[in-house]
C-alpha positions as CSV (number, residue, x, y, z in Angstrom):
1,M,55.2,-108.9,-38.4
2,L,57.7,-106.1,-38.9
3,G,59.1,-107.7,-42.0
4,Y,55.6,-107.9,-43.6
5,L,54.9,-104.3,-42.8
6,L,58.3,-103.2,-44.2
7,T,57.5,-105.0,-47.5
8,A,54.0,-103.4,-47.6
9,A,55.5,-100.0,-46.9
10,F,58.1,-100.3,-49.6
11,V,55.6,-101.4,-52.2
12,W,53.3,-98.5,-51.1
13,A,56.1,-95.9,-51.3
14,V,57.2,-97.0,-54.8
15,A,53.6,-97.4,-56.2
16,G,52.3,-94.2,-54.5
17,S,55.3,-92.1,-55.7
18,A,55.0,-93.5,-59.2
19,Y,51.3,-92.7,-59.3
20,R,51.8,-89.1,-58.2
21,L,54.6,-88.6,-60.7
22,I,52.4,-90.0,-63.5
23,V,49.6,-87.6,-62.5
24,W,52.0,-84.6,-62.5
25,A,53.4,-85.7,-65.9
26,R,50.0,-85.9,-67.4
27,T,48.7,-82.6,-66.0
28,P,48.7,-80.1,-68.9
29,S,50.2,-76.7,-68.6
30,T,47.9,-74.5,-70.7
31,L,49.8,-71.3,-70.3
32,P,53.6,-70.6,-70.6
33,M,54.9,-69.6,-67.2
34,P,58.7,-70.0,-67.2
35,L,60.4,-68.2,-64.3
36,T,62.5,-65.5,-65.9
37,P,65.2,-65.2,-67.0
38,A,64.4,-68.5,-68.6
39,P,66.5,-70.6,-71.0
40,T,65.5,-70.5,-74.7
41,S,66.5,-74.0,-75.6
42,R,65.6,-77.5,-74.2
43,V,69.2,-78.1,-73.3
44,G,69.1,-75.0,-71.3
45,V,66.0,-76.2,-69.5
46,V,67.7,-79.5,-68.6
47,G,70.7,-77.5,-67.3
48,R,68.4,-75.3,-65.3
49,L,66.6,-78.3,-63.7
50,L,70.0,-79.9,-62.9
51,L,71.2,-76.8,-61.2
52,E,68.0,-76.6,-59.1
53,L,68.1,-80.3,-58.2
54,L,71.8,-80.4,-57.3
55,T,72.6,-76.9,-56.0
56,F,69.1,-75.4,-55.0
57,R,70.0,-72.3,-57.0
58,A,66.7,-70.5,-56.5
59,L,66.9,-71.1,-52.7
60,A,70.5,-69.7,-52.6
61,R,69.2,-66.5,-54.1
62,A,66.4,-66.2,-51.6
63,D,68.0,-67.1,-48.3
64,R,71.6,-68.2,-47.8
65,T,71.1,-69.7,-44.3
66,T,68.2,-71.9,-45.5
67,W,70.2,-72.8,-48.6
68,L,73.2,-74.0,-46.6
69,A,71.0,-75.9,-44.1
70,S,69.1,-77.5,-47.0
71,L,72.3,-78.5,-48.7
72,A,73.7,-80.1,-45.5
73,F,70.5,-81.9,-44.8
74,H,69.9,-83.3,-48.4
75,Y,73.5,-84.3,-49.1
76,G,73.8,-85.8,-45.6
77,L,70.7,-87.8,-46.3
78,L,72.0,-88.9,-49.7
79,L,75.2,-90.2,-48.2
80,I,73.3,-92.1,-45.5
81,L,71.1,-93.7,-48.1
82,I,74.1,-94.7,-50.2
83,M,75.7,-96.3,-47.1
84,H,72.5,-98.2,-46.3
85,L,72.7,-99.9,-49.7
86,R,75.1,-102.4,-48.1
87,F,72.2,-103.8,-46.2
88,V,70.1,-104.6,-49.2
89,W,72.7,-105.6,-51.8
90,S,74.6,-108.9,-51.4
91,Q,77.8,-107.2,-52.5
92,L,78.3,-103.4,-52.4
93,P,79.9,-102.1,-55.6
94,P,83.6,-101.0,-55.0
95,S,82.8,-97.5,-56.1
96,L,80.5,-97.1,-53.1
97,V,82.8,-98.6,-50.5
98,P,84.6,-95.3,-49.7
99,F,81.2,-93.7,-48.7
100,I,81.0,-96.1,-45.7
101,G,83.7,-94.1,-43.9
102,L,81.7,-90.9,-44.2
103,S,78.8,-92.1,-42.0
104,G,79.7,-89.9,-39.0
105,W,80.1,-86.8,-41.1
106,A,76.9,-87.5,-43.1
107,T,74.8,-87.9,-39.9
108,L,76.3,-84.7,-38.5
109,M,75.4,-82.8,-41.7
110,L,71.9,-84.2,-41.6
111,I,71.3,-83.3,-37.9
112,I,72.8,-79.8,-38.2
113,G,70.8,-79.0,-41.4
114,L,67.5,-80.3,-40.0
115,S,68.1,-78.5,-36.7
116,V,68.7,-75.2,-38.4
117,L,65.6,-75.6,-40.6
118,L,63.5,-76.5,-37.5
119,I,64.7,-73.6,-35.4
120,R,64.1,-71.1,-38.3
121,R,60.5,-72.3,-38.6
122,I,60.0,-71.8,-34.8
123,V,61.8,-68.5,-34.4
124,I,61.0,-66.5,-37.6
125,D,57.5,-65.2,-37.6
126,R,57.1,-65.3,-41.4
127,L,58.1,-69.0,-41.6
128,R,56.1,-70.0,-38.6
129,Y,53.0,-68.4,-40.1
130,I,53.2,-70.4,-43.3
131,S,54.3,-73.7,-41.7
132,S,51.8,-76.4,-41.2
133,P,52.0,-79.1,-38.4
134,S,53.2,-81.6,-41.0
135,D,56.2,-79.4,-41.7
136,Y,57.4,-79.8,-38.1
137,L,56.5,-83.5,-38.0
138,H,58.5,-84.3,-41.1
139,I,61.6,-82.7,-39.6
140,I,61.2,-84.3,-36.2
141,L,60.7,-87.7,-37.8
142,L,63.9,-87.4,-39.8
143,L,65.8,-86.1,-36.7
144,T,64.5,-89.0,-34.6
145,L,65.5,-91.4,-37.4
146,A,69.1,-90.0,-37.4
147,A,69.2,-90.1,-33.6
148,S,68.1,-93.8,-33.4
149,G,70.5,-94.7,-36.1
150,T,73.4,-93.0,-34.3
151,A,72.4,-94.7,-31.0
152,M,72.7,-98.1,-32.7
153,K,76.1,-97.3,-34.0
154,R,77.6,-95.6,-30.9
155,L,75.7,-97.0,-27.9
156,W,73.8,-100.2,-28.7
157,P,75.4,-102.0,-31.6
158,V,73.3,-104.6,-33.4
159,D,74.0,-107.6,-35.6
160,L,74.6,-105.9,-39.0
161,Y,74.6,-109.2,-40.8
162,G,71.3,-110.2,-39.3
163,V,69.9,-106.7,-40.2
164,S,71.1,-107.2,-43.8
165,Q,69.4,-110.6,-44.0
166,F,66.2,-109.2,-42.6
167,L,66.1,-106.3,-45.0
168,Q,67.0,-108.4,-48.0
169,G,64.3,-110.9,-47.1
170,A,61.7,-108.1,-46.8
171,L,62.5,-106.8,-50.2
172,R,62.6,-110.2,-51.8
173,F,59.4,-111.6,-50.2
174,S,61.5,-114.1,-48.2
175,W,61.1,-112.9,-44.7
176,Q,63.8,-113.5,-42.1
177,P,63.9,-113.0,-38.3
178,L,64.9,-109.6,-37.0
179,P,67.8,-109.4,-34.5
180,E,66.7,-108.7,-31.0
181,S,67.3,-105.0,-30.3
182,L,64.8,-102.4,-29.0
183,V,66.6,-99.5,-30.6
184,L,66.5,-101.4,-33.9
185,V,62.8,-101.9,-33.6
186,V,62.3,-98.2,-32.9
187,H,64.5,-97.3,-35.9
188,L,62.7,-99.6,-38.3
189,S,59.3,-98.4,-37.0
190,L,60.3,-94.9,-37.9
191,V,61.4,-96.0,-41.3
192,L,58.0,-97.6,-41.8
193,L,56.3,-94.4,-40.9
194,L,58.5,-92.4,-43.3
195,L,57.8,-94.9,-46.2
196,F,54.0,-94.7,-45.6
197,V,54.0,-90.9,-45.4
198,F,56.4,-90.2,-48.3
199,P,54.1,-90.5,-51.3
200,I,51.3,-88.4,-49.7
201,S,53.5,-85.6,-48.3
202,K,55.6,-82.7,-49.3
203,L,58.7,-85.0,-49.0
204,L,58.1,-85.9,-52.7
205,H,59.0,-82.3,-53.8
206,G,62.6,-83.4,-54.6
207,I,61.3,-85.3,-57.6
208,G,58.3,-83.2,-58.2
209,I,60.4,-80.1,-59.0
210,V,61.1,-81.6,-62.4
211,F,57.4,-81.2,-63.3
212,S,57.2,-77.5,-62.2
213,P,56.1,-75.5,-65.2
214,T,58.0,-72.4,-63.9
215,L,61.3,-74.4,-64.3
216,N,60.7,-77.0,-67.0
217,Q,59.5,-74.5,-69.7
218,R,61.7,-72.5,-72.0
219,D,61.2,-68.9,-73.0
220,A,59.7,-69.6,-76.4
221,V,58.8,-66.0,-76.9
222,S,62.4,-64.8,-76.5
223,A,63.6,-67.7,-78.7
224,Q,61.2,-66.8,-81.5
225,T,62.1,-63.1,-81.2
226,R,65.7,-63.9,-81.7
227,V,65.0,-66.0,-84.7
228,L,62.8,-63.3,-86.3
229,S,65.5,-60.7,-85.4
230,G,68.2,-62.8,-87.0
231,S,66.0,-63.2,-90.1
232,S,65.4,-59.5,-90.4
233,H,69.1,-58.8,-90.1
234,S,70.0,-61.2,-92.8
235,K,67.4,-59.7,-95.1
236,T,68.7,-56.2,-94.4
237,R,72.2,-57.3,-95.3
238,E,70.9,-58.7,-98.6
């Protein structure tokens, strides 16, 4: 049963996320609203989006503590996802093998980052006022996932080969039995919940930021002004 649910959750997560991205991409932005100072070229816009996606530049300017906690959380999660690829690929590419040794550090980064973000939402009045119940539930869900994964590694080891066969079967519609482990069932149940929630929650913001009109628009007015200014200077010289 868990294998069928995992397949359904994966299909839902991919299809639901793709649908939301298509809706965002097709939503027109009728007015120019770039966040100043904005780049004047499309190459500059791409660079700006990459800085936001990879370094959270705007968050760094707003709050350094939240920025550091977010960096630790997101990059810790990225490393964990990379390490989990060994369960769904028959042979892990050699370039990804060194990441396996970073599992402990990645989990620590994830837990520390999420803990700081949760504590700030509880302690700081301004953040607590604007936080919805789902904000807390998302953080708690990710923390519980990290804790159950750590428990499997440190306290109750499971058959990793059996887990790999189970996950590959769920993704290839060739379902295999799940190794007997209560903590594994708990961990995979949390993964199911995360996959079902992901397309309809704020967790999709990491991809959605690309479609933010305040970041993906260039300062066309400034660019046009520069062009007109350059033309007037050239005429004056003539």
